[in-house]
Kinemage of the C-alpha trace (Angstrom):
@kinemage 1
@onewidth
@group {chain A} dominant
@subgroup {mainchain}
@vectorlist {calphas} color= white
{ca met a 1} P 86.054 69.398 2.210
{ca gly a 2} L 86.471 67.753 -1.186
{ca leu a 3} L 83.961 66.340 -3.614
{ca arg a 4} L 81.540 63.778 -2.240
{ca gln a 5} L 79.948 60.870 -4.037
{ca his a 6} L 76.205 61.420 -4.338
{ca pro a 7} L 73.656 58.614 -4.889
{ca ile a 8} L 72.519 60.042 -8.219
{ca ser a 9} L 73.685 59.901 -11.839
{ca asp a 10} L 75.086 62.946 -13.621
{ca glu a 11} L 72.060 62.874 -15.917
{ca asp a 12} L 69.613 62.918 -13.005
{ca ala a 13} L 71.593 65.647 -11.235
{ca ala a 14} L 71.366 67.801 -14.357
{ca phe a 15} L 67.619 67.104 -14.565
{ca trp a 16} L 66.986 68.379 -11.024
{ca leu a 17} L 69.261 71.391 -11.498
{ca asn a 18} L 67.116 72.326 -14.480
{ca ile a 19} L 63.998 71.921 -12.318
{ca arg a 20} L 65.548 74.291 -9.757
{ca lys a 21} L 65.779 76.941 -12.497
{ca gln a 22} L 61.993 76.765 -12.858
{ca phe a 23} L 61.664 78.530 -9.496
{ca tyr a 24} L 62.358 82.145 -8.553
{ca leu a 25} L 64.814 81.023 -5.852
{ca arg a 26} L 68.043 83.003 -5.418
{ca asp a 27} L 71.297 81.346 -6.421
{ca asp a 28} L 73.108 82.572 -3.304
{ca thr a 29} L 70.719 80.892 -0.855
{ca thr a 30} L 70.432 77.291 0.330
{ca tyr a 31} L 66.729 76.630 0.941
{ca leu a 32} L 66.308 73.922 3.574
{ca gln a 33} L 63.270 75.446 5.268
{ca gly a 34} L 60.465 74.888 2.774
{ca gly a 35} L 58.438 73.083 5.417
{ca ser a 36} L 57.132 76.374 6.778
{ca val a 37} L 56.067 77.723 3.413
{ca gly a 38} L 57.168 76.322 0.077
{ca pro a 39} L 58.125 78.308 -3.026
{ca ser a 40} L 55.752 78.055 -5.960
{ca ala a 41} L 57.251 77.211 -9.347
{ca arg a 42} L 57.330 79.807 -12.126
{ca pro a 43} L 54.557 78.144 -14.188
{ca thr a 44} L 52.216 78.286 -11.171
{ca ile a 45} L 52.909 81.934 -10.381
{ca glu a 46} L 52.833 83.057 -14.009
{ca lys a 47} L 49.500 81.293 -14.551
{ca thr a 48} L 48.097 82.903 -11.399
{ca ile a 49} L 49.249 86.354 -12.516
{ca asp a 50} L 47.734 85.775 -15.963
{ca leu a 51} L 44.447 84.818 -14.304
{ca leu a 52} L 44.544 87.933 -12.136
{ca arg a 53} L 45.061 90.141 -15.185
{ca ala a 54} L 42.255 88.405 -17.043
{ca phe a 55} L 39.983 88.625 -14.006
{ca glu a 56} L 40.530 92.367 -13.668
{ca ser a 57} L 39.405 92.880 -17.268
{ca asp a 58} L 35.832 92.225 -16.068
{ca pro a 59} L 35.750 91.447 -12.328
{ca leu a 60} L 31.951 91.435 -12.124
{ca asn a 61} L 31.492 88.611 -14.613
{ca asn a 62} L 34.781 86.766 -14.167
{ca arg a 63} L 34.404 85.946 -10.481
{ca asp a 64} L 31.663 83.406 -9.994
{ca his a 65} L 30.563 81.583 -13.113
{ca gly a 66} L 32.790 83.373 -15.579
{ca leu a 67} L 36.560 82.957 -15.715
{ca leu a 68} L 37.553 81.650 -12.269
{ca arg a 69} L 34.801 79.346 -11.019
{ca pro a 70} L 35.211 76.632 -13.697
{ca ile a 71} L 38.992 76.588 -13.113
{ca ile a 72} L 38.559 76.391 -9.331
{ca glu a 73} L 36.136 73.489 -9.649
{ca ser a 74} L 38.549 71.724 -12.008
{ca ala a 75} L 41.298 72.293 -9.434
{ca arg a 76} L 39.043 70.907 -6.674
{ca gly a 77} L 38.569 67.798 -8.791
{ca lys a 78} L 42.321 67.347 -9.312
{ca leu a 79} L 42.948 67.869 -5.610
{ca gly a 80} L 40.304 65.237 -4.838
{ca arg a 81} L 42.039 62.725 -7.101
{ca phe a 82} L 45.414 63.580 -5.560
{ca val a 83} L 44.189 62.890 -2.004
{ca gly a 84} L 41.837 60.007 -2.823
{ca ala a 85} L 38.605 61.799 -1.978
{ca asp a 86} L 35.371 62.769 -3.644
{ca pro a 87} L 35.915 66.450 -4.549
{ca asp a 88} L 32.380 67.168 -3.344
{ca arg a 89} L 33.708 66.462 0.147
{ca leu a 90} L 36.484 69.081 -0.060
{ca ala a 91} L 36.136 72.651 1.175
{ca leu a 92} L 38.786 75.146 0.069
{ca leu a 93} L 40.062 77.498 2.772
{ca pro a 94} L 43.233 79.607 3.012
{ca asn a 95} L 45.247 77.453 5.441
{ca thr a 96} L 45.293 74.691 8.035
{ca thr a 97} L 44.626 77.031 10.955
{ca met a 98} L 41.381 78.277 9.421
{ca gly a 99} L 40.540 74.746 8.331
{ca met a 100} L 40.961 73.426 11.876
{ca asn a 101} L 38.628 76.140 13.122
{ca leu a 102} L 35.878 74.786 10.905
{ca pro a 103} L 35.165 71.585 12.905
{ca ala a 104} L 36.431 73.069 16.182
{ca gln a 105} L 33.964 75.945 16.138
{ca gly a 106} L 31.383 74.458 13.803
{ca leu a 107} L 30.461 71.406 15.909
{ca lys a 108} L 28.632 71.261 19.221
{ca trp a 109} L 30.713 69.711 21.994
{ca glu a 110} L 29.235 67.980 25.014
{ca arg a 111} L 30.310 69.459 28.323
{ca gly a 112} L 32.477 67.169 30.448
{ca arg a 113} L 33.953 65.236 27.513
{ca glu a 114} L 37.655 64.954 26.654
{ca ile a 115} L 39.915 65.877 23.732
{ca leu a 116} L 42.917 63.597 23.171
{ca met a 117} L 46.069 64.890 21.463
{ca ser a 118} L 49.833 64.516 21.630
{ca asp a 119} L 52.144 67.211 22.945
{ca gln a 120} L 53.657 67.620 19.481
{ca glu a 121} L 50.637 69.060 17.693
{ca tyr a 122} L 51.071 72.416 15.987
{ca pro a 123} L 50.928 75.298 18.535
{ca ala a 124} L 47.998 77.014 16.792
{ca val a 125} L 46.054 73.732 16.947
{ca lys a 126} L 46.815 73.355 20.651
{ca asn a 127} L 45.745 76.946 21.281
{ca leu a 128} L 42.521 76.489 19.324
{ca phe a 129} L 41.374 73.420 21.205
{ca glu a 130} L 42.460 74.808 24.566
{ca tyr a 131} L 40.153 77.720 23.776
{ca ile a 132} L 37.322 75.355 22.777
{ca ala a 133} L 37.850 73.247 25.901
{ca glu a 134} L 37.691 76.273 28.190
{ca arg a 135} L 34.704 77.748 26.365
{ca asp a 136} L 32.636 74.559 26.189
{ca gly a 137} L 33.649 72.801 29.409
{ca leu a 138} L 35.858 70.035 28.011
{ca thr a 139} L 39.223 68.760 29.223
{ca ile a 140} L 42.339 68.072 27.176
{ca ser a 141} L 44.360 64.901 27.636
{ca met a 142} L 47.834 65.601 26.275
{ca phe a 143} L 50.604 63.014 26.240
{ca pro a 144} L 54.214 62.749 24.998
{ca leu a 145} L 54.937 60.980 21.725
{ca pro a 146} L 57.858 58.530 21.702
{ca thr a 147} L 60.769 60.308 19.989
{ca pro a 148} L 61.779 58.577 17.871
{ca pro a 149} L 59.415 55.605 17.856
{ca asp a 150} L 60.740 52.147 16.974
{ca ser a 151} L 57.665 51.273 14.917
{ca pro a 152} L 54.291 52.720 13.863
{ca gln a 153} L 52.709 50.548 16.539
{ca asp a 154} L 54.496 52.649 19.182
{ca ile a 155} L 52.425 55.626 18.031
{ca val a 156} L 49.192 53.651 18.006
{ca asp a 157} L 49.927 52.312 21.498
{ca ala a 158} L 50.706 55.805 22.806
{ca tyr a 159} L 47.244 56.950 21.733
{ca ala a 160} L 45.451 53.719 22.677
{ca asp a 161} L 46.655 53.935 26.273
{ca arg a 162} L 44.983 57.332 26.727
{ca phe a 163} L 41.443 56.757 25.466
{ca thr a 164} L 38.738 56.848 28.117
{ca asp a 165} L 34.954 56.629 28.059
{ca arg a 166} L 34.935 60.456 28.070
{ca thr a 167} L 37.056 60.863 24.911
{ca cys a 168} L 34.979 62.535 22.216
{ca leu a 169} L 37.737 63.685 19.866
{ca met a 170} L 41.189 62.525 18.822
{ca ile a 171} L 43.547 64.968 17.093
{ca cys a 172} L 46.734 63.785 15.426
{ca ser a 173} L 49.101 64.941 12.712
{ca his a 174} L 49.760 62.975 9.551
{ca val a 175} L 53.299 64.397 9.413
{ca tyr a 176} L 54.450 66.019 12.641
{ca cys a 177} L 55.766 69.576 12.299
{ca thr a 178} L 58.185 68.968 15.165
{ca thr a 179} L 60.195 65.944 14.051
{ca gly a 180} L 58.792 65.052 10.627
{ca leu a 181} L 57.361 61.779 11.936
{ca val a 182} L 54.837 60.201 9.552
{ca ala a 183} L 52.074 58.761 11.716
{ca pro a 184} L 49.905 55.718 10.894
{ca val a 185} L 46.802 57.875 10.573
{ca gly a 186} L 44.593 55.133 9.147
{ca asp a 187} L 45.185 52.992 12.233
{ca leu a 188} L 44.688 55.992 14.510
{ca thr a 189} L 41.415 56.945 12.850
{ca gly a 190} L 40.182 53.372 13.247
{ca leu a 191} L 41.213 53.473 16.897
{ca ala a 192} L 39.281 56.684 17.505
{ca his a 193} L 36.155 55.344 15.849
{ca lys a 194} L 36.425 52.105 17.845
{ca his a 195} L 36.200 54.251 20.995
{ca gly a 196} L 33.286 56.281 19.637
{ca ala a 197} L 35.417 59.397 19.149
{ca leu a 198} L 35.798 61.702 16.167
{ca ala a 199} L 39.133 61.875 14.336
{ca ile a 200} L 40.537 65.171 13.066
{ca ile a 201} L 43.797 64.800 11.148
{ca asp a 202} L 46.223 67.702 10.768
{ca gly a 203} L 47.664 67.031 7.327
{ca ala a 204} L 49.453 70.378 6.920
{ca his a 205} L 52.768 68.733 5.997
{ca ala a 206} L 51.376 65.675 4.244
{ca leu a 207} L 50.082 66.893 0.875
{ca gly a 208} L 52.913 66.678 -1.608
{ca met a 209} L 55.157 64.755 0.817
{ca val a 210} L 53.470 61.424 1.529
{ca pro a 211} L 50.738 59.488 -0.292
{ca val a 212} L 47.339 60.573 0.995
{ca asp a 213} L 44.339 58.266 0.510
{ca leu a 214} L 41.423 59.737 2.394
{ca ala a 215} L 39.131 56.908 1.320
{ca gly a 216} L 41.470 54.524 3.137
{ca ile a 217} L 42.181 56.772 6.126
{ca ser a 218} L 38.457 57.521 6.660
{ca pro a 219} L 38.824 60.530 8.964
{ca asp a 220} L 35.930 62.677 10.037
{ca phe a 221} L 37.949 65.744 9.056
{ca tyr a 222} L 41.313 66.049 7.319
{ca val a 223} L 42.847 69.524 7.124
{ca ser a 224} L 45.848 70.663 5.109
{ca ser a 225} L 47.726 73.606 3.620
{ca cys a 226} L 48.513 73.161 -0.064
{ca his a 227} L 51.154 75.920 -0.095
{ca lys a 228} L 53.717 73.868 1.855
{ca trp a 229} L 54.790 70.752 -0.066
{ca leu a 230} L 52.260 70.880 -2.906
{ca leu a 231} L 53.708 74.342 -3.721
{ca thr a 232} L 50.449 76.075 -4.628
{ca pro a 233} L 50.111 79.864 -4.384
{ca lys a 234} L 50.058 81.057 -0.777
{ca gly a 235} L 46.755 80.999 1.048
{ca val a 236} L 45.387 77.745 -0.388
{ca gly a 237} L 44.240 74.934 1.884
{ca met a 238} L 41.605 72.235 2.100
{ca val a 239} L 39.294 70.530 4.559
{ca tyr a 240} L 37.914 67.063 3.923
{ca ile a 241} L 34.491 66.781 5.571
{ca asp a 242} L 32.890 63.383 5.968
{ca ala a 243} L 29.430 63.344 4.397
{ca ser a 244} L 27.808 62.631 7.767
{ca phe a 245} L 28.701 66.186 8.854
{ca gln a 246} L 27.323 67.956 5.807
{ca asn a 247} L 24.895 70.635 6.999
{ca val a 248} L 25.408 69.473 10.604
{ca leu a 249} L 28.639 71.443 10.706
{ca arg a 250} L 28.082 75.192 11.021
{ca pro a 251} L 30.062 77.265 8.500
{ca leu a 252} L 32.745 79.590 9.856
{ca ile a 253} L 31.262 82.459 7.871
{ca ile a 254} L 27.514 82.585 7.253
{ca gly a 255} L 26.196 84.599 4.336
{ca his a 256} L 24.927 83.247 1.034
{ca asn a 257} L 25.654 79.738 2.392
{ca asn a 258} L 23.004 79.905 5.116
{ca lys a 259} L 20.889 77.124 3.572
{ca pro a 260} L 21.771 73.394 3.464
{ca thr a 261} L 23.614 72.167 0.366
{ca pro a 262} L 24.777 68.691 -0.702
{ca asn a 263} L 28.464 69.567 -1.150
{ca ala a 264} L 31.346 70.718 1.049
{ca asp a 265} L 31.859 73.850 -1.044
{ca arg a 266} L 29.229 75.366 1.237
{ca tyr a 267} L 32.059 75.696 3.773
{ca asp a 268} L 34.537 77.586 1.605
{ca lys a 269} L 32.384 80.691 1.202
{ca leu a 270} L 34.285 83.615 2.736
{ca gly a 271} L 32.704 86.544 0.929
{ca thr a 272} L 34.612 88.632 -1.591
{ca ala a 273} L 38.222 87.457 -1.857
{ca asp a 274} L 40.982 86.970 -4.408
{ca leu a 275} L 40.213 83.544 -5.845
{ca thr a 276} L 43.034 83.447 -8.402
{ca his a 277} L 45.263 81.567 -5.938
{ca tyr a 278} L 42.725 78.749 -5.731
{ca ala a 279} L 42.567 78.671 -9.521
{ca gly a 280} L 46.385 78.555 -9.605
{ca met a 281} L 46.289 75.352 -7.537
{ca glu a 282} L 45.404 73.419 -10.691
{ca thr a 283} L 48.684 74.443 -12.335
{ca ala a 284} L 50.650 73.568 -9.170
{ca ile a 285} L 49.191 70.056 -9.072
{ca asp a 286} L 49.738 69.576 -12.803
{ca tyr a 287} L 53.336 70.779 -12.444
{ca gln a 288} L 54.270 68.029 -9.985
{ca leu a 289} L 52.237 65.388 -11.784
{ca asp a 290} L 53.896 66.267 -15.100
{ca ile a 291} L 57.351 65.848 -13.546
{ca gly a 292} L 56.140 62.614 -11.970
{ca trp a 293} L 55.243 63.048 -8.299
{ca asn a 294} L 55.248 59.351 -7.447
{ca glu a 295} L 57.770 58.220 -10.050
{ca lys a 296} L 60.423 60.971 -9.744
{ca ile a 297} L 59.759 63.640 -7.132
{ca arg a 298} L 59.054 61.432 -4.134
{ca pro a 299} L 61.986 59.013 -4.713
{ca tyr a 300} L 64.363 61.948 -5.228
{ca cys a 301} L 63.188 63.750 -2.076
{ca leu a 302} L 63.417 60.585 -0.008
{ca ala a 303} L 66.953 60.058 -1.318
{ca leu a 304} L 67.856 63.603 -0.255
{ca ala a 305} L 66.447 62.967 3.220
{ca arg a 306} L 68.263 59.636 3.501
{ca tyr a 307} L 71.565 61.213 2.454
{ca leu a 308} L 71.059 64.006 4.989
{ca lys a 309} L 70.374 61.539 7.791
{ca glu a 310} L 73.421 59.461 6.912
{ca arg a 311} L 75.683 62.511 6.864
{ca ile a 312} L 74.286 63.730 10.187
{ca val a 313} L 74.874 60.397 11.900
{ca ser a 314} L 78.316 59.752 10.414
{ca asp a 315} L 79.833 63.255 10.338
{ca ile a 316} L 78.334 65.470 13.052
{ca ala a 317} L 79.788 64.494 16.414
{ca gly a 318} L 77.198 64.216 19.185
{ca ser a 319} L 74.245 64.166 16.784
{ca arg a 320} L 71.070 62.181 17.421
{ca leu a 321} L 68.216 61.723 14.995
{ca thr a 322} L 64.767 62.403 16.422
{ca ile a 323} L 63.133 60.911 13.309
{ca pro a 324} L 63.293 57.277 12.158
{ca met a 325} L 65.489 56.395 9.181
{ca asp a 326} L 62.892 54.330 7.318
{ca thr a 327} L 60.445 55.864 4.836
{ca glu a 328} L 57.394 54.333 6.514
{ca met a 329} L 57.735 56.779 9.399
{ca ser a 330} L 59.569 59.658 7.723
{ca gly a 331} L 59.383 61.831 4.631
{ca tyr a 332} L 61.124 65.042 3.593
{ca leu a 333} L 61.470 66.565 7.084
{ca thr a 334} L 64.549 65.550 9.093
{ca ser a 335} L 65.041 66.471 12.748
{ca phe a 336} L 68.061 65.942 14.968
{ca thr a 337} L 69.905 67.272 17.994
{ca ile a 338} L 73.603 67.980 18.537
{ca glu a 339} L 74.768 67.336 22.083
{ca gly a 340} L 75.477 70.587 23.898
{ca ile a 341} L 74.668 72.798 20.886
{ca asp a 342} L 71.806 75.308 20.783
{ca ser a 343} L 70.176 74.809 17.387
{ca arg a 344} L 68.642 78.298 17.475
{ca lys a 345} L 72.035 79.986 17.804
{ca leu a 346} L 73.542 77.878 15.028
{ca met a 347} L 70.474 78.431 12.841
{ca arg a 348} L 70.859 82.220 13.109
{ca ile a 349} L 74.529 82.153 12.115
{ca leu a 350} L 73.835 79.808 9.206
{ca trp a 351} L 71.309 82.293 7.873
{ca asp a 352} L 72.948 85.608 8.778
{ca glu a 353} L 76.419 84.725 7.534
{ca tyr a 354} L 75.938 81.911 4.996
{ca lys a 355} L 72.373 82.302 3.677
{ca ile a 356} L 71.522 78.709 4.642
{ca gln a 357} L 67.865 78.481 5.691
{ca thr a 358} L 67.081 75.940 8.419
{ca gln a 359} L 64.627 75.722 11.306
{ca ser a 360} L 64.884 75.104 15.040
{ca val a 361} L 61.987 73.396 16.839
{ca thr a 362} L 61.306 72.637 20.488
{ca phe a 363} L 59.285 69.675 21.815
{ca asn a 364} L 59.337 67.568 24.992
{ca gly a 365} L 62.009 69.924 26.303
{ca ile a 366} L 64.187 69.047 23.294
{ca arg a 367} L 65.600 71.741 21.012
{ca ala a 368} L 66.370 70.334 17.573
{ca phe a 369} L 67.160 71.192 13.998
{ca arg a 370} L 64.418 70.591 11.434
{ca ile a 371} L 65.621 70.418 7.841
{ca ser a 372} L 63.264 70.409 4.843
{ca thr a 373} L 64.425 68.861 1.572
{ca his a 374} L 62.267 69.273 -1.526
{ca phe a 375} L 62.939 68.663 -5.213
{ca tyr a 376} L 64.394 72.141 -5.772
{ca asp a 377} L 67.202 71.140 -3.359
{ca thr a 378} L 70.336 69.196 -4.265
{ca phe a 379} L 72.776 66.850 -2.567
{ca ala a 380} L 75.317 69.697 -2.750
{ca asp a 381} L 72.917 71.834 -0.679
{ca ile a 382} L 72.972 69.173 2.011
{ca asp a 383} L 76.768 69.014 1.908
{ca arg a 384} L 76.954 72.799 2.259
{ca phe a 385} L 74.717 72.729 5.331
{ca val a 386} L 76.457 69.814 7.054
{ca asp a 387} L 80.007 70.958 6.266
{ca thr a 388} L 79.296 74.539 7.362
{ca ala a 389} L 77.634 73.366 10.587
{ca ile a 390} L 80.600 71.126 11.396
{ca glu a 391} L 83.062 73.964 10.819
{ca leu a 392} L 81.046 76.402 12.934
{ca ile a 393} L 80.741 73.939 15.813
{ca arg a 394} L 84.512 73.402 15.643
{ca thr a 395} L 85.554 77.049 15.475
{ca arg a 396} L 82.753 79.291 16.770
{ca lys a 397} L 82.331 80.102 20.444
{ca gly a 398} L 78.969 80.699 22.117
{ca leu a 399} L 76.908 77.978 20.439
{ca glu a 400} L 76.399 76.015 23.635
{ca leu a 401} L 73.036 75.385 25.254
{ca glu a 402} L 72.429 77.642 28.244
């Protein structure tokens, strides 16, 4: 298909190729699916392995106030600075699903009240609150998000139109797992509080992708997985808990944390577990900050996403973006449809025959591609995906929607 002009200098291209070598990623694979679970860089994994070896030299003394605890608390502090929150308000849990269970099952819900959420929330989150609603006698008000919205106000209006005097909780995503939409969560939190409702934000895809300022957003709870875009070791997540819920919220697991404490670390007590991954989070945060998360990583990733969107619109016949072009409402996740083409079928062929990792998502009856572009990806990776997809659509039978 010939060489394409990329919006990057040769020097910068060489810089990011060198960064790619700092991961364990295979050379024969195009990784455009890091949104599900991101690869950790070599320095993060090697540090975590070193900590595990050191821990096992004296596991009795190295667990709590020996080797690991000071590193974990330092990591909690760095995470707090990264998300604009007091680290004393952050609980560390393995993932977003467990984090969401903390307020869902740890608060008392008044029978007859209503939970408001869009139809594009993560399936495990929907399942959780459907369970809570059935158990505790609540109802769920679920509505379709505009796809794509013309402005952030479209999202605010979609929520605002559904609040009632029975709404006790609003759930929304910071970055939607379906389309990659970046929602105006500060405005939505303010809207919920104006109606006397709690605001729980699903930030699973936000950390490491978009700026997060919890002091400005002011949610009641903000839940995220750090192993997606922040690229920590797997099984590392966080829950921001507003101070007003400290000791009102019941811990998921009750053991040594049965008494009230002043800090949110009361809620990350899970009994005996491998804590080296939480300690490794510090190295993962430092890794991106040392490269320059705001100065280099984010601009590069946004440029990748922009280039991908432009190639989709200009080169793939019948394509339609389901994510806005602008960076106010989009980040490193790009979603789109191809008229008449089943994205799941094409996704399987791209992986089975070409080792190109992509994702297919379904929402509002729409089946779409979802492409993740992080700083270990290149513009050539995007070209390989788009050019291969075009050729398959042109030559391969059986890709049609049924």
